[in-house]
A tleap script that builds the chain and sets N, CA, C and O, in Angstrom:
source leaprc.protein.ff14SB
mol = sequence {
  NMET VAL ALA ILE ILE CYS PHE SER LEU SER
  ILE TYR PHE SER TYR HIE LEU ILE ALA GLY
  PRO ARG GLY TYR PHE THR LEU LYS ASP ASN
  GLN THR GLN ILE GLU LYS LEU GLU GLU GLU
  LEU ALA SER LEU SER ALA GLU LYS GLU HIE
  VAL GLU LYS ARG VAL VAL MET MET ARG PRO
  GLY SER ILE ASP ARG ASP LEU LEU GLU GLU
  ARG ILE ARG TYR THR LEU GLY TYR THR LEU
  GLU GLY GLU TYR ILE LEU LEU GLN ASP SER
  CLEU
}
set mol.1.N position { -17.293 64.376 59.634 }
set mol.1.CA position { -16.755 64.091 61.067 }
set mol.1.C position { -18.616 63.900 61.876 }
set mol.1.O position { -18.936 62.846 62.427 }
set mol.2.N position { -19.303 64.752 61.803 }
set mol.2.CA position { -21.023 64.304 62.743 }
set mol.2.C position { -21.409 63.617 62.403 }
set mol.2.O position { -22.626 63.798 62.352 }
set mol.3.N position { -21.017 62.413 61.922 }
set mol.3.CA position { -22.209 61.117 60.843 }
set mol.3.C position { -21.216 60.400 62.249 }
set mol.3.O position { -21.638 59.599 63.083 }
set mol.4.N position { -19.736 61.024 62.154 }
set mol.4.CA position { -18.978 59.317 62.982 }
set mol.4.C position { -19.595 59.219 63.998 }
set mol.4.O position { -20.190 58.240 64.448 }
set mol.5.N position { -19.394 60.962 64.693 }
set mol.5.CA position { -20.592 61.158 65.556 }
set mol.5.C position { -21.974 60.239 66.369 }
set mol.5.O position { -22.161 59.573 67.387 }
set mol.6.N position { -22.748 60.733 65.132 }
set mol.6.CA position { -23.756 60.786 65.291 }
set mol.6.C position { -23.856 59.155 65.285 }
set mol.6.O position { -24.275 58.572 66.285 }
set mol.7.N position { -23.448 58.443 64.106 }
set mol.7.CA position { -23.107 56.369 64.034 }
set mol.7.C position { -22.775 55.816 65.675 }
set mol.7.O position { -23.044 54.695 66.107 }
set mol.8.N position { -22.011 57.124 66.553 }
set mol.8.CA position { -21.070 56.218 67.606 }
set mol.8.C position { -21.631 56.584 69.319 }
set mol.8.O position { -21.188 56.305 70.433 }
set mol.9.N position { -22.967 57.437 68.746 }
set mol.9.CA position { -24.309 57.874 69.979 }
set mol.9.C position { -25.162 56.888 69.734 }
set mol.9.O position { -25.777 56.798 70.796 }
set mol.10.N position { -25.634 56.010 68.934 }
set mol.10.CA position { -26.781 55.694 68.261 }
set mol.10.C position { -26.121 54.019 68.986 }
set mol.10.O position { -26.646 53.014 69.467 }
set mol.11.N position { -24.574 54.532 68.676 }
set mol.11.CA position { -24.253 52.471 68.703 }
set mol.11.C position { -24.373 52.184 70.359 }
set mol.11.O position { -24.462 51.006 70.704 }
set mol.12.N position { -24.376 53.169 71.323 }
set mol.12.CA position { -23.751 53.802 72.471 }
set mol.12.C position { -25.154 52.827 73.414 }
set mol.12.O position { -25.290 51.720 73.934 }
set mol.13.N position { -26.069 54.238 73.161 }
set mol.13.CA position { -27.704 54.363 73.301 }
set mol.13.C position { -28.063 52.195 72.370 }
set mol.13.O position { -28.625 51.150 72.697 }
set mol.14.N position { -27.747 52.413 71.905 }
set mol.14.CA position { -28.829 51.153 71.361 }
set mol.14.C position { -27.598 49.623 72.139 }
set mol.14.O position { -27.166 48.724 71.417 }
set mol.15.N position { -27.470 49.666 72.766 }
set mol.15.CA position { -26.191 48.790 73.185 }
set mol.15.C position { -27.291 49.111 75.493 }
set mol.15.O position { -27.863 48.456 76.364 }
set mol.16.N position { -27.127 49.632 75.377 }
set mol.16.CA position { -27.926 50.933 76.367 }
set mol.16.C position { -28.960 49.930 77.208 }
set mol.16.O position { -29.287 49.285 78.204 }
set mol.17.N position { -29.226 50.572 75.415 }
set mol.17.CA position { -31.013 50.135 75.150 }
set mol.17.C position { -31.599 48.780 75.761 }
set mol.17.O position { -32.420 48.394 76.593 }
set mol.18.N position { -30.447 48.179 74.615 }
set mol.18.CA position { -30.922 46.210 74.696 }
set mol.18.C position { -29.944 44.948 76.281 }
set mol.18.O position { -30.281 44.006 76.998 }
set mol.19.N position { -28.519 45.913 76.020 }
set mol.19.CA position { -28.804 45.368 77.176 }
set mol.19.C position { -28.209 45.567 78.106 }
set mol.19.O position { -27.443 44.715 78.557 }
set mol.20.N position { -28.428 47.038 78.807 }
set mol.20.CA position { -27.803 47.789 79.914 }
set mol.20.C position { -28.182 47.500 81.258 }
set mol.20.O position { -28.573 46.344 81.423 }
set mol.21.N position { -28.174 48.091 82.064 }
set mol.21.CA position { -28.420 47.441 83.025 }
set mol.21.C position { -30.411 47.644 83.641 }
set mol.21.O position { -31.094 47.014 84.449 }
set mol.22.N position { -30.650 48.673 82.858 }
set mol.22.CA position { -32.016 48.898 82.512 }
set mol.22.C position { -32.483 48.449 80.893 }
set mol.22.O position { -33.493 48.982 80.433 }
set mol.23.N position { -32.026 47.857 80.395 }
set mol.23.CA position { -31.925 47.326 79.108 }
set mol.23.C position { -33.671 45.935 79.260 }
set mol.23.O position { -34.360 45.469 80.168 }
set mol.24.N position { -33.609 45.855 77.931 }
set mol.24.CA position { -34.484 45.061 78.124 }
set mol.24.C position { -34.501 43.360 78.237 }
set mol.24.O position { -35.640 42.922 78.077 }
set mol.25.N position { -33.611 42.454 78.448 }
set mol.25.CA position { -32.860 41.594 78.839 }
set mol.25.C position { -32.555 41.615 80.356 }
set mol.25.O position { -32.296 40.656 81.083 }
set mol.26.N position { -32.641 42.900 80.660 }
set mol.26.CA position { -32.627 42.621 82.134 }
set mol.26.C position { -33.941 42.970 82.591 }
set mol.26.O position { -34.306 42.942 83.766 }
set mol.27.N position { -34.873 43.417 81.250 }
set mol.27.CA position { -35.985 43.479 81.804 }
set mol.27.C position { -36.890 42.201 81.790 }
set mol.27.O position { -37.745 42.005 82.654 }
set mol.28.N position { -36.705 41.555 81.004 }
set mol.28.CA position { -37.111 39.782 81.139 }
set mol.28.C position { -36.276 38.966 81.818 }
set mol.28.O position { -36.314 37.790 81.457 }
set mol.29.N position { -35.570 39.227 82.653 }
set mol.29.CA position { -34.745 38.841 82.968 }
set mol.29.C position { -35.755 39.215 85.002 }
set mol.29.O position { -35.314 38.650 86.003 }
set mol.30.N position { -36.375 39.703 85.042 }
set mol.30.CA position { -37.102 40.683 86.456 }
set mol.30.C position { -38.096 40.521 85.879 }
set mol.30.O position { -38.632 41.596 86.147 }
set mol.31.N position { -39.327 39.612 84.811 }
set mol.31.CA position { -39.980 39.365 85.057 }
set mol.31.C position { -40.051 37.753 85.021 }
set mol.31.O position { -40.386 37.161 86.047 }
set mol.32.N position { -39.886 37.374 84.398 }
set mol.32.CA position { -39.293 35.714 84.958 }
set mol.32.C position { -38.470 35.113 86.283 }
set mol.32.O position { -37.927 34.023 86.463 }
set mol.33.N position { -38.591 36.130 87.015 }
set mol.33.CA position { -37.604 35.689 88.030 }
set mol.33.C position { -39.077 36.361 89.049 }
set mol.33.O position { -39.347 35.603 89.981 }
set mol.34.N position { -39.829 37.402 88.978 }
set mol.34.CA position { -41.157 37.576 89.278 }
set mol.34.C position { -42.072 36.925 89.310 }
set mol.34.O position { -42.838 36.751 90.258 }
set mol.35.N position { -42.102 36.500 88.307 }
set mol.35.CA position { -43.260 35.347 87.847 }
set mol.35.C position { -42.685 33.653 89.077 }
set mol.35.O position { -43.405 32.780 89.562 }
set mol.36.N position { -41.033 33.865 89.176 }
set mol.36.CA position { -40.693 32.888 89.208 }
set mol.36.C position { -41.581 33.022 91.482 }
set mol.36.O position { -42.447 32.163 91.650 }
set mol.37.N position { -41.402 33.636 92.352 }
set mol.37.CA position { -41.278 34.341 93.244 }
set mol.37.C position { -42.861 34.137 93.890 }
set mol.37.O position { -43.152 33.845 95.050 }
set mol.38.N position { -44.000 34.458 92.447 }
set mol.38.CA position { -45.648 34.729 92.993 }
set mol.38.C position { -45.816 33.321 92.886 }
set mol.38.O position { -46.551 32.896 93.777 }
set mol.39.N position { -45.280 32.217 91.901 }
set mol.39.CA position { -45.396 30.552 91.843 }
set mol.39.C position { -44.953 30.750 93.977 }
set mol.39.O position { -45.572 30.551 95.022 }
set mol.40.N position { -43.929 31.108 93.687 }
set mol.40.CA position { -43.312 30.301 94.842 }
set mol.40.C position { -44.144 30.777 96.761 }
set mol.40.O position { -44.103 30.159 97.825 }
set mol.41.N position { -44.982 32.501 96.261 }
set mol.41.CA position { -45.693 33.155 97.376 }
set mol.41.C position { -47.077 32.506 97.199 }
set mol.41.O position { -47.681 32.699 98.254 }
set mol.42.N position { -47.816 31.850 96.370 }
set mol.42.CA position { -48.725 30.719 95.818 }
set mol.42.C position { -48.801 30.177 96.569 }
set mol.42.O position { -49.662 30.536 97.372 }
set mol.43.N position { -47.785 28.588 97.002 }
set mol.43.CA position { -46.928 27.225 97.079 }
set mol.43.C position { -47.646 28.249 98.583 }
set mol.43.O position { -48.846 28.222 98.857 }
set mol.44.N position { -46.750 28.960 99.270 }
set mol.44.CA position { -46.650 28.807 100.410 }
set mol.44.C position { -47.751 30.008 101.194 }
set mol.44.O position { -48.026 29.813 102.378 }
set mol.45.N position { -48.154 30.837 100.706 }
set mol.45.CA position { -49.947 30.992 101.287 }
set mol.45.C position { -50.388 29.791 101.221 }
set mol.45.O position { -50.720 29.532 102.377 }
set mol.46.N position { -50.588 28.934 100.602 }
set mol.46.CA position { -51.946 27.947 100.497 }
set mol.46.C position { -51.308 26.833 101.389 }
set mol.46.O position { -52.027 25.874 101.671 }
set mol.47.N position { -49.129 26.894 102.190 }
set mol.47.CA position { -49.320 25.947 103.048 }
set mol.47.C position { -49.954 27.316 104.378 }
set mol.47.O position { -51.097 27.102 104.780 }
set mol.48.N position { -49.465 28.177 104.780 }
set mol.48.CA position { -49.957 29.054 105.613 }
set mol.48.C position { -51.247 28.752 106.193 }
set mol.48.O position { -51.451 28.417 107.360 }
set mol.49.N position { -52.510 28.973 104.824 }
set mol.49.CA position { -53.332 28.894 105.372 }
set mol.49.C position { -53.962 27.423 105.568 }
set mol.49.O position { -55.187 27.399 105.685 }
set mol.50.N position { -53.237 26.127 105.619 }
set mol.50.CA position { -53.047 24.655 105.622 }
set mol.50.C position { -52.864 25.083 107.035 }
set mol.50.O position { -53.823 25.212 107.796 }
set mol.51.N position { -51.539 25.320 107.409 }
set mol.51.CA position { -51.206 25.519 109.040 }
set mol.51.C position { -52.276 26.175 110.083 }
set mol.51.O position { -52.723 25.804 111.168 }
set mol.52.N position { -52.494 27.395 109.200 }
set mol.52.CA position { -53.394 28.641 110.158 }
set mol.52.C position { -55.003 27.578 110.355 }
set mol.52.O position { -55.984 27.757 111.076 }
set mol.53.N position { -54.738 26.699 109.555 }
set mol.53.CA position { -56.761 26.419 110.082 }
set mol.53.C position { -56.761 24.341 110.702 }
set mol.53.O position { -57.652 23.493 110.676 }
set mol.54.N position { -55.056 24.290 111.249 }
set mol.54.CA position { -54.528 23.726 111.987 }
set mol.54.C position { -55.114 23.296 113.569 }
set mol.54.O position { -55.805 22.579 114.292 }
set mol.55.N position { -53.664 25.026 113.286 }
set mol.55.CA position { -54.010 25.693 114.707 }
set mol.55.C position { -55.168 26.261 115.599 }
set mol.55.O position { -55.464 26.502 116.770 }
set mol.56.N position { -55.682 26.331 114.192 }
set mol.56.CA position { -57.652 27.142 114.841 }
set mol.56.C position { -58.666 25.870 115.289 }
set mol.56.O position { -59.700 25.971 115.948 }
set mol.57.N position { -58.062 24.640 114.735 }
set mol.57.CA position { -59.336 23.500 114.845 }
set mol.57.C position { -58.469 22.942 116.640 }
set mol.57.O position { -58.963 22.060 117.342 }
set mol.58.N position { -56.731 23.976 117.142 }
set mol.58.CA position { -55.632 23.007 118.094 }
set mol.58.C position { -56.240 24.131 119.801 }
set mol.58.O position { -56.173 23.988 121.021 }
set mol.59.N position { -56.734 25.080 118.909 }
set mol.59.CA position { -57.810 26.019 120.541 }
set mol.59.C position { -58.842 25.953 121.176 }
set mol.59.O position { -59.957 25.637 120.761 }
set mol.60.N position { -58.316 26.441 122.898 }
set mol.60.CA position { -59.059 25.369 123.731 }
set mol.60.C position { -60.554 25.423 123.465 }
set mol.60.O position { -61.220 24.405 123.654 }
set mol.61.N position { -61.285 26.854 122.920 }
set mol.61.CA position { -62.335 26.561 122.475 }
set mol.61.C position { -62.780 25.226 122.005 }
set mol.61.O position { -63.513 24.313 122.384 }
set mol.62.N position { -62.043 25.510 121.055 }
set mol.62.CA position { -63.034 24.333 119.529 }
set mol.62.C position { -61.959 23.031 119.343 }
set mol.62.O position { -62.553 21.960 119.216 }
set mol.63.N position { -61.227 22.985 119.325 }
set mol.63.CA position { -60.796 21.259 120.197 }
set mol.63.C position { -61.609 20.146 119.246 }
set mol.63.O position { -62.710 19.624 119.422 }
set mol.64.N position { -60.871 20.028 118.431 }
set mol.64.CA position { -60.977 18.768 116.760 }
set mol.64.C position { -60.236 17.379 117.637 }
set mol.64.O position { -59.063 17.096 117.883 }
set mol.65.N position { -61.462 16.755 117.930 }
set mol.65.CA position { -60.971 15.417 118.717 }
set mol.65.C position { -59.932 14.582 117.713 }
set mol.65.O position { -58.840 14.221 118.151 }
set mol.66.N position { -60.211 14.385 116.765 }
set mol.66.CA position { -59.101 13.957 115.647 }
set mol.66.C position { -58.198 14.107 115.263 }
set mol.66.O position { -57.290 13.346 114.931 }
set mol.67.N position { -58.349 15.340 115.252 }
set mol.67.CA position { -56.405 16.233 115.226 }
set mol.67.C position { -55.358 15.951 116.361 }
set mol.67.O position { -54.139 15.858 116.218 }
set mol.68.N position { -56.270 15.804 117.812 }
set mol.68.CA position { -55.747 16.091 118.831 }
set mol.68.C position { -55.573 14.209 119.392 }
set mol.68.O position { -54.805 13.971 120.324 }
set mol.69.N position { -56.052 13.494 118.977 }
set mol.69.CA position { -55.197 12.466 119.505 }
set mol.69.C position { -54.571 12.221 118.352 }
set mol.69.O position { -53.835 11.263 118.587 }
set mol.70.N position { -54.395 12.685 116.767 }
set mol.70.CA position { -53.591 12.152 115.880 }
set mol.70.C position { -52.018 13.492 116.432 }
set mol.70.O position { -50.900 13.477 115.917 }
set mol.71.N position { -52.293 14.063 117.090 }
set mol.71.CA position { -50.524 14.102 117.294 }
set mol.71.C position { -50.157 13.783 119.089 }
set mol.71.O position { -49.079 13.802 119.684 }
set mol.72.N position { -51.593 13.493 119.591 }
set mol.72.CA position { -51.129 12.922 121.112 }
set mol.72.C position { -50.119 11.619 121.046 }
set mol.72.O position { -49.159 11.199 121.692 }
set mol.73.N position { -51.200 11.065 119.429 }
set mol.73.CA position { -50.349 10.411 118.522 }
set mol.73.C position { -49.056 10.207 118.207 }
set mol.73.O position { -48.231 10.072 119.111 }
set mol.74.N position { -48.872 10.182 117.537 }
set mol.74.CA position { -47.623 11.459 117.385 }
set mol.74.C position { -46.498 11.905 118.295 }
set mol.74.O position { -45.279 11.789 118.163 }
set mol.75.N position { -47.295 12.495 119.339 }
set mol.75.CA position { -45.589 12.919 119.890 }
set mol.75.C position { -45.849 12.182 121.374 }
set mol.75.O position { -45.158 12.739 122.226 }
set mol.76.N position { -46.561 11.210 121.858 }
set mol.76.CA position { -46.195 9.757 123.126 }
set mol.76.C position { -45.797 9.279 122.154 }
set mol.76.O position { -44.594 9.034 122.246 }
set mol.77.N position { -46.255 8.995 121.165 }
set mol.77.CA position { -45.466 7.131 120.172 }
set mol.77.C position { -46.468 6.623 120.387 }
set mol.77.O position { -46.211 5.420 120.446 }
set mol.78.N position { -48.066 6.858 120.641 }
set mol.78.CA position { -48.851 5.360 120.946 }
set mol.78.C position { -49.491 5.018 120.125 }
set mol.78.O position { -50.256 5.815 119.584 }
set mol.79.N position { -49.423 3.848 119.773 }
set mol.79.CA position { -50.098 2.814 119.200 }
set mol.79.C position { -50.790 1.995 119.198 }
set mol.79.O position { -50.334 1.239 120.057 }
set mol.80.N position { -52.046 1.367 118.625 }
set mol.80.CA position { -53.236 0.582 118.720 }
set mol.80.C position { -52.391 -0.800 118.571 }
set mol.80.O position { -51.281 -0.636 118.065 }
set mol.81.N position { -52.738 -2.164 118.936 }
set mol.81.CA position { -52.774 -3.316 118.083 }
set mol.81.C position { -52.598 -3.941 116.821 }
set mol.81.O position { -53.727 -4.304 116.493 }
set mol.82.N position { -52.182 -4.106 116.365 }
set mol.82.CA position { -51.963 -4.465 114.710 }
set mol.82.C position { -52.213 -2.559 114.325 }
set mol.82.O position { -53.144 -2.288 113.566 }
set mol.83.N position { -51.670 -1.823 114.680 }
set mol.83.CA position { -51.729 -0.091 113.812 }
set mol.83.C position { -50.546 -0.143 113.420 }
set mol.83.O position { -49.599 -0.818 113.824 }
set mol.84.N position { -50.647 0.722 112.476 }
set mol.84.CA position { -49.178 1.427 112.050 }
set mol.84.C position { -49.109 2.722 111.499 }
set mol.84.O position { -50.068 3.274 110.959 }
set mol.85.N position { -47.869 3.264 111.641 }
set mol.85.CA position { -47.829 4.897 112.163 }
set mol.85.C position { -46.487 5.089 110.946 }
set mol.85.O position { -45.282 4.883 111.087 }
set mol.86.N position { -47.595 5.760 109.244 }
set mol.86.CA position { -45.729 6.640 109.070 }
set mol.86.C position { -46.063 8.586 108.731 }
set mol.86.O position { -46.849 9.382 108.217 }
set mol.87.N position { -44.320 8.405 109.753 }
set mol.87.CA position { -44.562 10.088 109.892 }
set mol.87.C position { -44.377 9.928 108.917 }
set mol.87.O position { -44.212 8.888 108.279 }
set mol.88.N position { -44.373 11.513 108.495 }
set mol.88.CA position { -44.157 12.628 106.805 }
set mol.88.C position { -43.518 14.043 108.019 }
set mol.88.O position { -43.649 14.167 109.237 }
set mol.89.N position { -42.728 15.033 106.829 }
set mol.89.CA position { -42.255 15.907 107.914 }
set mol.89.C position { -42.699 17.258 107.708 }
set mol.89.O position { -41.958 18.211 107.947 }
set mol.90.N position { -43.510 17.348 107.411 }
set mol.90.CA position { -44.474 17.833 107.102 }
set mol.90.C position { -45.790 17.987 107.848 }
set mol.90.O position { -46.361 16.907 108.000 }
set mol.91.N position { -46.590 19.310 108.484 }
set mol.91.CA position { -47.884 18.579 109.181 }
set mol.91.C position { -48.605 18.518 108.447 }
set mol.91.O position { -49.696 18.006 108.695 }
savepdb mol mol.pdb
quit
């Protein structure tokens, strides 16, 4: 009788150790998700830095003339004769 109880308890705890909500498989899933989110964070951080650099170049104290001309042409649709404009979705 004691052997059956011990065996049942070991099966119960083994299951929860491997497949339970805090088990091995859940841990691996969480680690995979963390890696994906860290990659996404790195990508978004790089994009944020790029946008911040463009914003700094557009500030009144340090206007970049090329960027200003680019934004004017894009916003107002100005082009020179024989010039083509290729529009992109991102800034």
